[in-house]
N, C-alpha and C positions, 0 to 999 in steps of 0.2 A: 619649155615653156619660159617666159622670160622672170625676171623676179621682180617681184615689188618694188617701184622706184625710192619711195620709207623705209623701206629693207635696203637698201641701196646705201644711200645716205647713211642711216646709221650705220650699217658695216664700216661706211668710212668713215665714221668720226671715232666709233670705236679703235680703229685701229690707226688712225690719225693721234688721237690721245696717246692710245702706248704706246707710239714711238717719240713724241714729247716727255713721255714718261722715261724711257730709255735713257735719250738724251738728255735728261737733267739726271737722273741717276747716277748715269754711266762716270762723268767726273768722279762725283761721291764714293762709287764702288770702287775705284785705284785708288783714291785716297784712304781709301780704308784699307784697302789690300795693303796699302804699299807701309801705311804707320803699324798695321798689325805686325808684317813683316821683322820689320824693326823692331817694332816694342818685345814682340818673342824671342828676340834675339839679344835686346836687355834682360829680359827674365833671365833665361837659361845664363847666363853669363853669371849673374846675380844669384839664381838660387840657391847655390850649395851653402854662402854667407848668412843666409837667412835662414834654413836648416840648422847651422851650426846654433845661432841666436835662438830661435824655438826650442832648442835642446835647452840651452842654459836658463830661456824663461817661458819654460810649459802652462801658458796662456792658454787656455781654450780659442783665444780670438786670433790668434798669428798662427792656429794650423789651419784656417780655409785656406782652401787654394788660391783665391781672391787675391786673400791678404798678403800673402809669401809673395806669389807676382809682383803686386803692386810693392811690395818692399825689395824686391828685387831690386826691379827698374830703377826708385831711388837710390840704392845702395849702386849700382854700376854705374849712373849717369854721374853721383856723387866722390867715386872712385875718378870715373874719367874726368871730372873737373882738376880735382886734386892732383891728378895725371900730368893735366896740363897746366898747372898751377905750378907745378915744383919745375918742371923742364921749361917754363920760359925764364927762371931765374938763372943766375950764370953758374950758382951750383950744380942748381938741377940738371944744367946744359951740360956741364963736366960732367955729373957721375951717368949721365944718359950714353954722352959718347963713353966712357968706359965700357956702360953694358953694349952701347951698338960692335964696339972693335972685339969684346967676347964672344957674341955672335957671329962676327966675321971669321971667328979660328973652325967655327964650325961649319964640314965644308957644305951639305943637304941643305942645312936652316939658312946659311947667310944668301945661296941661290936667294932663295924662295925670297925672306925678309928682307934682301935687298933689291930687288925684281917690284916687292909688292907698295916699298917705300918711297919708292921710284915713281912708281904709277900713280900713286897719290900726292905724292910731292906735286907730278904735274897736273891732277888734274885740279887741286885747289886749289893750284898758284894763282896768284893774282894778278900776273905781266903777262897783259898781251900776247907777249911772243913766245909765252906758256900755251897758249888756249891756241890750239890749232886743231881746231871743229872741221873734219874732212866729210866727203863725199865718196863715194867708192863703190863701183857697180860689182855686186853683191845681193844674193846669192847669183846672181844670171845678170847677163849684158842688159845694160837699159834699166835696171834695178836699182835704184840706190840705194846705199845705207850710210849711215852714222856713224861714221868711227872719230876717234883718238889717236890723232900722228903723231904718238910717242917719242920716236926718233926716225935717222936720216942713215944711211949705209951704201956703200957702194960694190959694185957687182963684182968679184974677181978677178971674170973674166973680162966682161966687157967695162969696166968702169963705169956703168951708168948708174946711175942715183936713186936706190931704193929707198921704199920707206915702210915703214913697220906701222899697221894702223892696227886698235883695237877696237872692235866692234861688239860695246854693250848689248846684250840681248834687250829688249823693249820690257817695260813693267818690273823684270827681275835683272837689273842689270849690273847683280855680283857675277853671273854667269857670261862668257863673251868668246868669242872667236878672235884668235891673232892672224891678220893677215901679212904677207911678205910681198911685195908689189913695185914696179917700176912709178917714179915719183911724177909719169907723168900723166898715170891713170887715177891721178887723186886730184880731185877737182877742193880745193880748198875755198874755204865759208867764211864772214864776217859771225857767224854766229858767236857768240860769247858758251864759257862751259854751261852755265846755268840755264842760256836756253836753247843747249843739249840735252842737258838733262833733265829740263821739265816735259822736253819732248817723248824721251824715250821715258819717264816714269808715268807719265798721262795716258801713254800710245798715243802721242800726234795731239791729241785734243788739244795740249795746251803747248803754242808757239810762235813762230814771228808770220807775219802775212806774207810776205817774200822769202827767198833765199836763194844765195847762189847755187846755182844744179849745172850750170855747164861750165866750163875753162873760159875764161875772157881769152878772146884771141891776140895773139901775140902781132903786134908793129912788126 
């Protein structure tokens, strides 16, 4: 039995409106999700200090969970600001250098701290030479993934130039894969670090209209 044309049009109209709603709400949801994760980290970092303050000032309003979370975020941001302010001064840089030297004497801690610090310095650097956003075939050949070329090295056997590429996960770039592959398999792009992070954080909804997808042919 054929469907009523009016019912078909109504169904398609509902379907079209739902799809338009998803397209509208999608970026907002991703933004809310990312900020929720970041704010959650900030709240967890500052919560112990707020809980100590609540013991010193046992007011009823400070015991509410949402008040403690808000204060914890503020305390963490304030601590980060003060830390950045202090380390930007000459004396602060010297003291921080002494602190880093102390960390380098701790075998396991030194490896982790140095690696993370170098990665953050590379990702936050404003120099274009450091902003090497690349594409590699991952997880399958013909499927490109965005990565950050962190360094190059040589194959001990053949002398071939190799690249170490960090592949952050979309939406949650705090976890990633580290790939070592021939430099010839790496496609360098003209994307800035900000554009690459926007693509990752928004699931590809925010980004440039063009990208260097294939390697340029050498003359």
